N, C-alpha and C positions, 0 to 999 in steps of 0.2 A: 329786083324791087325798084319800083318807079319812084320818082320824086314825090308824087302825090301820096304813095303808100308811106314813104318815109315821113312826110309832113303829118299825115294822119297818126302815125306811130308816136311822133313827138308830141302832138296835141293830146293824144290819149294818155301818155305818160305824164304830161304836164297837169292834166285834169286830175289824175290819180295823186300826184304830189300835192296839189291844192287841197284835195279831200283829206289827205293824211295830215297836212299842215293844220287844217281846221280842227280835226279830231285832237291833235296834239295841243292846240291852243286851248280847247275846252278842258282837256285834262290838266293843263298847266293852271288854268284859272281855278279849277276845283282844288288843286294842290295848294295854291296860294291861300285860298279861303281856309282850308284845313290848317295850314301853317299859322295863319293869324289866330285861329281858334285855339290851337295848342299853345301859342305864345301867350295868349290871354290867360289860359288855364295855368301856365307856369307862373305868370305874374301873380295871379290870385293865390297860388300855393306859396310863393315866396313871401307875400304879404302876411299870410296866415302864420307861416313859420316865424317871421319877425315878431308878430303879435304874441305868439305863444312863448317865444324866447323872452320877451319883455315880462310876460306874466310869471315865467319861471324865476327871473331875477327878483321880481317883487316878492314872490313866495319864499325864495331863499333868504332874502333880507328879513322878511317878517319872521321866518323861523329862527334866524340867528338872534333877533331881538327877543323872541319868545324864550329861547334857551337862556339868554342873558338875564331876562326877568325872573325865570325860574331859579337860576343860580343865585340871584340877588335875594329872592325870597327865602331860599334855603339858608343862605348866610345869615340873614336877619333872624330866622328861626333859631339857628344855632346860637347866635349872640344872645337872644332872649333866654334861651335855656341856660347859658352860662351865667347871665345876670341873676336869674332865679336861684341857681345853685350858690352863687356868691352871697346873695341875700340870706339864704338858709344858713350858710356858714357864719355869717356875721351875727345872726340871731343866736346861734348856738354859742358863739364866742362871748356874747354879752351876758349869758346866763351864769 
């Protein structure tokens, strides 16, 4: 193999490497764009999760207040019933 053949072989392989490098660079750019897109989607999902968790906290708090109000109303109702019963007894005792 002559020096010219060897040089042509090196040039051919170098051109092939440059082509491969270009293809890989394009693929790398596409993967970077996809990665950015996925990172954005993850951030949006995390923000949505945070928002929903806040709503859950508010709903739990509202429910606990609601249950407390219901219990308070039940207690008031029972007290009213007892007062009415006592009033009836007092009326009977006066007779």
